[in-house]
N, C-alpha and C positions, 0 to 999 in steps of 0.2 A: 461278462457287457461293460459296466463301465470304464472298468480297465482296457478293452478295449479298444473303446473310445476315445479314450484317454493318448493311448497309441497312434491312433491315427491322426489326433489332432495335436500333435509332437511339433509335424511339420507343418503346421495353418500356423504361423508367428505373426505378430503384425509390429508394425514401430506404431510407437507410439512416445508421448511426451512426459518424461519425467524431471519434478521438480528438484533441484540439487541443492536451492539454497533459499531458506527463509522466505517468500514473498510475505510481506503486510498485507494486509485489507486497502484496498484502496490504490495499491504498488500495481505499479506496470510490469510488464514482464518480459524483461531485458534479454535479448538474447542467450546473454551468462549464463541465467538462471536456468533454462533450457536445454535436457538432454535427448538424447532417445533412448527408447529401452523395447526389448524386442520383449511381445508377451504372445502366449497360446491367445490364442481368438477364441476367448471365451462370453462372447458377446456383449461387454460391456460398451462403457459410455465413452469411454477414453478417446482424448483430444488426441488425432493423430497426426503425427512426426508431421507429414506433408503439407498440416495446417498451421505452423508456425509463425510464416511469418501473419497468420490473419490476427494469432493471441497475442503477437506481438502490440498489436493496435488497440488491447483490453488489459483491464485491471481485473486485479485477484478480488472478488466478493467476498472472500472469507482469507485471514490469515491459512498459508499452508505451510507445512512444514518439509523438512528437505526430504528427500526420495517418494514423493507423495507423486502417484501417477494421477494426471490432470484429468479433469471430466468438464464440463461444459458447463456443471454448475457449478462451478470456483471461481468463475469468469463472467467480467461483466462491462459493458462499455462506462467509458469515465461519464458520459454525460447520464447513466442509470444510476452510478455514484452517488451526484447531485442532487438529491431528492428536493420534491417542496420543502419548503422552506427552510431549505438551506441553501449557505454562499460558501465562496472561495474569498478566503480574505490573503492577499499578498502584503509580507512583513519582511523587511529590512534588516538584521538584527546585526549588532555588533556580538563581537565577545563576554563571554557574562551574560546573555540575552537568552543564550540558546546551547542546548546539550551539545556535546561535540560532538557523539556517534549518532543525533538525530538522524530517520533515514523514514520515509514514505510510508503511511500505513502504520503508523506508531500513534499511540494517544498521548493529547501533551492536556497539560491546563493552560488557558491564557490567559496574562494577568498584566495591571493596569499598575505600574512601578513608576511611582510619583516620585518626585529629586525631594519633599518630604516625607523620604520613606513612609508612607502611606501606602499599601499596595490592598487591591481589591479583582476578587476573581471577576473576568469576564465573561471566559467561556470553561467550563468544569471536564469537559471529554473533547476537546475537537481532533479533527484527525485530518493529520498532519496530509499530505497532498504529493507535495514535490519538497525537494531542500538541494538546493542549489550553492554552495561556498565559491564565493567571488575572489579573484587573487587581491583587493583591500584588505581583506578578514571581513569582511559584512558577510554573512548569510541569507539567501533568501528562501525564504520559504513562505509555505501556502498552505492553508489550513481550510478544513471544512467545518463553517460553525453555523449555528442558526442563525437566519437572515434577520430576526432582529437584534443581534448584537455586534454584525457584522461593523456598522455605520460607526458605531463606538470603538471597537477594534482596529477598523482603520485610521478612524481622528486619532487614536492616541499613540499609533504604530507608526505614524509621519511625525509624530512630536516625539518617537525615538522614546514612549515610555515603557513599550510593553514587553514583556518577559514571558519566557513559555518554558515550562517544568513537566518535564516526559512522568510520566505517570508508573508509576511501579506496576509489572505484570501486564501491560495493557498493551505487548506490541503485538 
């Protein structure tokens, strides 16, 4: 009986979203990371391929590995990601102040590195929200930090005294 049911449902395929590249927590779903996958409709909670434009306006709630079929629980809106007690801080960083392969969703430490060679940890585990490399070599990085630390981080960033360090295994 179960075999008969499977054979009957073999023709009932649905088109869903499969993620083809790692998407870090807090990172947006670019069209390039989504691909269409046909699966047997087993009543799962997978996001339909026809909803890909809506998904492109959301961010990952968790880190999603390649070849994963997307579910609603894996997505959230950017406003939900910025929870109470958190703030986004923009940083304009020069080469040497930021890892070269930094991507949204990575976890980093935000460090005040004063020219006197004294360093102080300002945020032990900030979430990278966006990374934009400028033509002049500056990298614009937005991080989500505790709102209590945001004013000090912003002030030091304005002075050019911020360095970020990627945390191992926190992608």
